[in-house]
C-alpha positions as CSV (number, residue, x, y, z in Angstrom):
1,M,-29.0,-4.3,30.4
2,T,-31.8,-6.8,29.9
3,R,-31.7,-9.6,27.4
4,K,-34.4,-7.8,25.3
5,A,-32.5,-4.5,25.4
6,K,-29.3,-6.3,24.3
7,R,-31.2,-7.8,21.4
8,L,-32.6,-4.4,20.3
9,H,-29.1,-2.9,20.6
10,Q,-27.7,-5.6,18.3
11,L,-30.5,-5.1,15.8
12,A,-29.8,-1.4,15.7
13,L,-26.2,-2.1,14.7
14,Y,-27.2,-4.1,11.6
15,P,-28.1,-1.1,9.4
16,V,-24.8,0.6,10.3
17,M,-22.8,-2.5,9.5
18,T,-24.6,-3.0,6.2
19,L,-23.9,0.6,5.3
20,F,-20.2,0.2,5.9
21,A,-20.2,-3.1,3.9
22,L,-21.9,-1.3,1.0
23,M,-19.4,1.6,1.1
24,A,-16.5,-0.9,1.1
25,S,-18.0,-2.7,-1.9
26,A,-18.5,0.5,-3.8
27,S,-14.9,1.4,-3.2
28,V,-13.7,-1.9,-4.6
29,W,-15.9,-1.7,-7.7
30,A,-14.9,1.9,-8.3
31,N,-11.2,1.1,-8.1
32,P,-10.7,-2.6,-8.7
33,E,-6.9,-2.4,-9.3
34,K,-6.2,-0.8,-6.0
35,Y,-8.3,-3.2,-4.0
36,Q,-7.4,-6.3,-6.1
37,V,-7.3,-9.4,-3.8
38,N,-7.6,-12.2,-6.4
39,M,-4.8,-13.6,-8.5
40,K,-4.6,-12.5,-12.2
41,P,-4.2,-14.8,-15.2
42,G,-1.3,-12.9,-16.6
43,V,-0.1,-13.1,-20.2
44,T,0.7,-16.8,-20.7
45,D,-1.5,-19.9,-21.5
46,L,-0.1,-21.5,-18.4
47,G,-1.1,-18.5,-16.3
48,H,-4.6,-18.8,-17.6
49,E,-4.6,-22.5,-16.8
50,I,-3.5,-21.9,-13.3
51,Y,-6.1,-19.1,-12.9
52,D,-8.9,-21.3,-14.2
53,L,-7.9,-24.1,-11.8
54,H,-7.8,-21.6,-8.9
55,M,-11.3,-20.3,-9.7
56,F,-12.7,-23.8,-10.2
57,V,-11.5,-24.9,-6.7
58,F,-12.6,-21.6,-5.3
59,W,-16.2,-22.0,-6.4
60,I,-16.3,-25.6,-5.1
61,C,-15.2,-24.2,-1.7
62,V,-17.9,-21.5,-2.0
63,A,-20.6,-24.1,-2.7
64,L,-19.4,-26.2,0.2
65,G,-19.4,-23.2,2.5
66,V,-23.0,-22.3,1.4
67,V,-24.2,-25.8,2.0
68,V,-22.4,-26.4,5.3
69,F,-23.2,-23.0,6.8
70,G,-26.7,-23.1,5.4
71,L,-27.4,-26.3,7.2
72,L,-25.8,-25.0,10.3
73,F,-27.8,-21.8,10.4
74,Y,-31.0,-23.6,9.6
75,S,-30.3,-26.1,12.4
76,V,-29.6,-23.3,14.9
77,F,-32.8,-21.5,13.9
78,A,-35.2,-24.4,13.4
79,F,-34.1,-26.4,16.4
80,R,-33.4,-23.7,19.0
81,K,-34.3,-24.4,22.6
82,S,-36.5,-21.3,22.8
83,A,-38.8,-22.8,20.1
84,G,-39.3,-25.9,22.2
85,A,-37.0,-28.2,20.3
86,K,-35.7,-31.3,22.1
87,A,-32.3,-32.7,21.4
88,S,-32.4,-36.2,19.8
89,D,-30.5,-39.0,21.4
90,F,-29.1,-41.3,18.8
91,H,-25.9,-43.3,18.2
92,E,-24.4,-43.9,14.7
93,N,-26.0,-43.3,11.4
94,T,-24.6,-45.4,8.5
95,T,-26.1,-43.2,5.8
96,L,-24.6,-40.0,7.2
97,E,-21.2,-41.6,7.8
98,L,-21.1,-42.9,4.2
99,A,-22.2,-39.5,2.9
100,W,-19.5,-37.5,4.7
101,T,-16.9,-40.0,3.6
102,V,-17.8,-40.6,0.0
103,V,-18.7,-37.0,-0.9
104,P,-15.4,-35.4,0.2
105,F,-13.5,-38.2,-1.5
106,L,-15.3,-37.6,-4.8
107,L,-14.7,-33.9,-4.4
108,C,-11.0,-34.4,-3.9
109,I,-10.9,-36.5,-7.1
110,V,-12.7,-33.8,-9.0
111,M,-10.2,-31.2,-7.9
112,A,-7.1,-33.4,-8.1
113,W,-7.6,-34.4,-11.7
114,P,-7.2,-30.9,-13.3
115,A,-4.7,-29.9,-10.6
116,T,-2.4,-32.8,-11.6
117,K,-2.7,-31.9,-15.2
118,T,-1.7,-28.3,-14.5
119,L,1.2,-29.3,-12.2
120,I,2.6,-31.5,-15.0
121,D,2.4,-28.6,-17.4
122,I,4.2,-26.3,-14.9
123,Y,7.1,-28.6,-14.6
124,D,7.4,-29.4,-18.4
125,T,10.4,-27.4,-19.3
126,S,11.2,-29.4,-22.4
127,E,11.6,-28.0,-25.9
128,A,12.5,-24.6,-24.8
129,D,13.6,-22.0,-27.5
130,M,16.2,-20.5,-25.2
131,D,17.7,-20.8,-21.7
132,V,18.5,-18.1,-19.2
133,L,20.5,-18.8,-16.1
134,V,19.3,-16.7,-13.1
135,T,21.5,-16.3,-10.0
136,G,20.3,-14.6,-6.9
137,Y,22.8,-12.4,-4.9
138,Q,22.4,-10.3,-1.8
139,W,20.7,-8.2,-3.2
140,K,20.6,-8.3,-7.0
141,W,20.1,-10.8,-9.8
142,K,22.6,-12.0,-12.3
143,Y,21.4,-13.1,-15.8
144,E,23.3,-15.3,-18.3
145,Y,21.8,-16.0,-21.7
146,L,23.2,-19.4,-22.6
147,D,24.4,-19.7,-26.3
148,P,22.9,-23.0,-27.7
149,N,25.9,-23.2,-30.0
150,G,28.5,-23.1,-27.2
151,G,29.5,-19.5,-28.0
152,E,30.1,-16.7,-25.5
153,S,27.1,-16.1,-23.4
154,V,25.6,-12.7,-22.5
155,K,26.0,-11.9,-18.8
156,F,24.9,-8.9,-16.8
157,F,23.7,-8.0,-13.3
158,S,20.3,-6.3,-12.6
159,S,20.1,-4.0,-9.6
160,L,17.5,-1.8,-8.0
161,R,17.3,1.6,-9.8
162,T,15.1,3.4,-7.3
163,S,17.1,6.3,-5.9
164,Q,18.1,6.5,-2.2
165,A,16.3,9.9,-2.1
166,E,13.0,8.2,-2.8
167,I,13.7,5.4,-0.3
168,H,14.5,7.9,2.4
169,N,11.5,10.1,1.6
170,E,13.6,13.0,0.4
171,E,11.9,12.9,-3.0
172,P,8.3,11.8,-4.1
173,K,8.1,8.1,-4.8
174,G,7.7,7.1,-8.4
175,S,4.9,4.9,-9.9
176,N,7.3,1.9,-10.0
177,Y,8.8,2.5,-6.5
178,L,11.2,-0.4,-5.7
179,L,10.1,-2.2,-8.9
180,E,12.6,-0.7,-11.4
181,V,16.1,-1.9,-12.3
182,D,19.1,-0.8,-14.3
183,N,19.3,-3.8,-16.5
184,P,16.0,-5.6,-17.2
185,V,15.6,-9.1,-18.6
186,V,14.6,-9.1,-22.3
187,I,12.9,-12.1,-23.9
188,P,11.0,-12.5,-27.3
189,V,7.3,-12.9,-27.4
190,N,5.7,-16.3,-28.3
191,K,8.9,-18.1,-27.4
192,K,9.3,-20.7,-24.7
193,V,12.0,-19.5,-22.3
194,R,13.5,-21.8,-19.7
195,F,14.9,-20.1,-16.6
196,L,17.5,-22.0,-14.7
197,I,17.3,-20.6,-11.1
198,T,20.0,-20.8,-8.5
199,A,21.7,-18.6,-5.9
200,N,25.2,-17.5,-4.9
201,D,24.8,-16.9,-1.2
202,V,21.5,-17.5,0.6
203,L,17.9,-18.5,-0.4
204,H,16.1,-16.3,-2.9
205,A,13.0,-16.8,-5.1
206,W,12.5,-15.5,-8.6
207,W,8.9,-14.5,-9.0
208,V,7.1,-12.7,-11.9
209,P,3.3,-13.2,-11.5
210,A,2.2,-12.1,-14.9
211,L,4.5,-14.7,-16.5
212,A,3.4,-17.5,-14.2
213,V,6.9,-18.1,-12.9
214,K,8.1,-18.6,-9.3
215,R,11.0,-20.8,-8.2
216,D,13.2,-20.9,-5.2
217,A,16.9,-19.9,-5.8
218,I,19.0,-22.3,-3.7
219,P,22.8,-22.2,-3.5
220,G,24.3,-25.3,-5.1
221,F,21.1,-26.4,-6.7
222,V,19.4,-25.5,-10.0
223,N,15.6,-25.2,-10.3
224,E,13.9,-24.9,-13.7
225,V,10.8,-22.9,-14.6
226,W,9.5,-21.7,-18.0
227,T,7.3,-19.1,-19.6
228,K,5.9,-18.4,-23.0
229,P,4.4,-14.9,-23.1
230,K,1.7,-14.1,-25.6
231,E,1.9,-10.4,-25.3
232,T,4.6,-7.8,-25.4
233,G,5.1,-5.4,-22.4
234,V,6.9,-4.8,-19.2
235,F,6.3,-7.2,-16.4
236,R,7.5,-6.8,-12.9
237,G,8.3,-9.1,-10.0
238,Q,10.3,-9.4,-6.8
239,C,12.3,-11.8,-4.7
240,A,9.8,-13.9,-2.9
241,E,12.1,-15.5,-0.2
242,L,13.3,-13.6,2.8
243,C,17.0,-13.2,2.1
244,G,18.3,-10.6,4.4
245,R,18.2,-6.8,5.1
246,D,17.5,-5.7,1.5
247,H,15.1,-8.5,0.6
248,G,12.6,-5.9,-0.5
249,F,15.2,-4.1,-2.7
250,M,15.9,-6.7,-5.4
251,P,13.1,-6.4,-8.0
252,I,12.7,-8.2,-11.3
253,V,11.8,-6.5,-14.6
254,V,11.1,-8.5,-17.7
255,N,10.7,-6.8,-21.1
256,V,8.8,-9.0,-23.6
257,V,9.5,-7.7,-27.1
258,E,9.1,-8.8,-30.7
259,Q,11.8,-11.2,-32.1
260,A,13.5,-8.5,-34.2
261,E,13.8,-6.2,-31.2
262,Y,15.2,-9.0,-29.1
263,D,17.8,-9.9,-31.7
264,Q,19.0,-6.3,-31.9
265,W,19.1,-6.1,-28.1
266,L,21.2,-9.3,-27.9
267,A,23.6,-8.0,-30.5
268,D,24.0,-4.7,-28.7
269,K,24.7,-6.5,-25.5
270,K,27.5,-8.5,-27.1
271,T,28.9,-5.4,-28.7
272,E,28.8,-3.6,-25.3
273,A,30.6,-6.5,-23.6
274,A,33.3,-6.5,-26.3
275,E,33.8,-2.7,-26.0
276,L,34.0,-2.9,-22.3
277,A,36.7,-5.7,-22.5
278,A,38.7,-3.5,-24.9
279,L,38.7,-0.6,-22.3
280,V,40.9,-2.6,-20.0
281,E,43.9,-1.3,-21.8
282,K,42.8,2.3,-21.7
283,T,44.2,4.8,-19.3
284,F,41.5,7.0,-17.8
285,T,41.7,10.4,-16.2
286,M,40.9,11.0,-12.5
287,D,37.7,12.8,-13.5
288,E,36.6,10.0,-15.7
289,L,37.2,7.4,-13.0
290,V,35.6,9.4,-10.2
291,S,32.5,10.2,-12.3
292,R,32.0,6.6,-13.3
293,G,32.9,5.3,-9.9
294,K,30.3,7.4,-8.2
295,K,27.6,5.9,-10.4
296,V,28.9,2.4,-9.6
297,Y,29.0,3.1,-5.9
298,Q,25.4,4.4,-5.8
299,S,24.2,1.3,-7.7
300,K,26.3,-1.4,-6.0
301,C,27.7,-0.2,-2.6
302,V,25.5,2.5,-1.1
303,A,22.9,0.1,0.5
304,C,25.6,-1.3,2.8
305,H,28.2,1.5,3.1
306,G,25.9,4.6,3.1
307,A,25.6,7.5,0.7
308,N,28.7,9.3,2.3
309,G,30.7,6.2,3.3
310,E,29.4,6.4,6.8
311,G,28.6,2.7,7.0
312,G,25.5,0.7,7.9
313,V,25.3,-3.0,7.3
314,G,28.9,-2.7,6.1
315,K,31.8,-0.8,7.7
316,A,32.4,2.9,7.2
317,L,34.6,3.7,4.2
318,A,35.3,7.3,5.1
319,G,38.6,7.2,6.9
320,S,38.8,3.4,6.6
321,P,42.3,1.9,7.0
322,V,41.5,-0.3,4.0
323,V,40.5,2.5,1.7
324,T,43.3,4.8,2.8
325,G,45.9,2.0,2.8
326,S,47.5,-0.1,0.0
327,A,45.6,0.3,-3.3
328,Q,46.5,-3.3,-4.2
329,D,45.1,-4.7,-0.9
330,H,42.0,-2.5,-1.4
331,T,41.6,-3.9,-4.9
332,A,42.0,-7.5,-3.8
333,L,39.4,-7.1,-1.0
334,L,36.9,-5.7,-3.5
335,I,37.6,-8.5,-5.9
336,N,37.4,-11.4,-3.4
337,G,35.1,-10.0,-0.7
338,V,35.2,-11.1,2.9
339,P,34.1,-14.7,3.5
340,G,31.5,-15.1,6.2
341,S,30.4,-11.4,6.0
342,A,28.0,-9.3,4.0
343,M,30.9,-8.1,1.9
344,Q,30.5,-9.8,-1.4
345,A,33.2,-10.7,-4.0
346,F,32.7,-8.2,-6.8
347,G,35.4,-9.6,-9.1
348,A,32.7,-11.5,-11.1
349,Q,30.0,-8.9,-10.7
350,L,31.8,-5.8,-12.1
351,S,34.1,-5.3,-15.0
352,E,37.7,-4.2,-14.6
353,V,36.7,-0.7,-15.7
354,D,33.9,-0.4,-13.1
355,L,36.1,-1.9,-10.4
356,A,38.9,0.6,-11.1
357,A,36.4,3.4,-11.2
358,V,34.7,2.6,-7.9
359,L,38.1,2.0,-6.2
360,T,39.3,5.4,-7.3
361,Y,36.1,7.0,-6.2
362,Q,36.2,5.5,-2.7
363,R,39.9,6.5,-2.3
364,N,39.2,10.1,-3.2
365,A,35.7,10.7,-1.7
366,W,34.4,11.7,1.8
367,G,37.7,13.3,2.9
368,N,39.9,10.3,2.0
369,N,41.8,12.3,-0.6
370,M,44.4,9.7,-1.4
371,G,45.1,11.4,-4.8
372,D,45.9,8.1,-6.5
373,M,44.1,6.3,-9.3
374,V,43.4,2.6,-10.0
375,Q,43.4,1.8,-13.7
376,P,41.5,-1.2,-15.3
377,V,44.8,-2.8,-16.1
378,D,45.8,-2.7,-12.4
379,V,42.6,-4.6,-11.5
380,Y,43.3,-7.1,-14.3
381,N,46.8,-7.7,-13.0
382,V,45.5,-8.3,-9.4
383,K,43.0,-10.8,-10.8
384,K,45.7,-12.5,-12.9
385,G,48.1,-12.6,-10.0
386,Q,45.6,-14.6,-8.0
């Protein structure tokens, strides 16, 4: 193909490329949420401050790009060899060297000033109205609402609520697929909340974009971050640090509510904890334990041990010598976990009632048929004996 033919071929492609570009642009404008690529300001003043800084720097970069590439394209066109241009032969130019040194320096100062102010605001966790300790586990979050008066804190775990049927494409995926939990965080609107972020096992990261919070969760170290939402609503996030097999299965849900609703929720949580503690002395029936244990298993155990105890990341429980062996040894293993493995210590994660229920379920499911029951008081006694 001659040079002229190649040029005509290239020119013929321009309308097609332009048409595709226009179609893509139309799709973006018709459905901006689906094709969103820019960050959002969220529902906090700090989030808006971060967004404004981002756009300020972005438009500076756009202006620089227009100037630099404009000069480049102009030079390529105006001084091309085919137009008879001759390359200049010169060495050093003090004016240009000063320009390309001073101008970038000034631009860095222009961007650094507001960036430093925003960074100081991000790390200013002082004068918080309340503190919440967040601990990352493989693969769930633990939340502890610290009582400023030194009283009993409210503690609970938050795990993925999306069903295994959805995950394995056996049911249609919901609108909040992999972004729904059994126990969401609840905080009051227009209150400064300080989150103390750490981890129990490996690196995690607690990230909720709408609340302008993201901090690494590091074992043995406590990071701080804060938020002060201006609107009520449900805001979702995820673990943002690769933390193992189920990294994508530990979402975060924060419910921002009015103060009165928050106070009621906190009171209900304290009542729930007291009632659960009182159940330690209750003797449950086999049906009650198995029914409750199945729910606990599907929430806490199924990701590693499989829906039918067939195993996966963890060992198979169907026919397992541990599950079909001594109930006391089985209880101790579930309480303490297995150091150096993916088997976590559930003694601090589950109540005595839930531990007893899931132990009973495992010992009587998938053909194990041990016929025995583990009561909450049995779990309590194993814990106490340690």
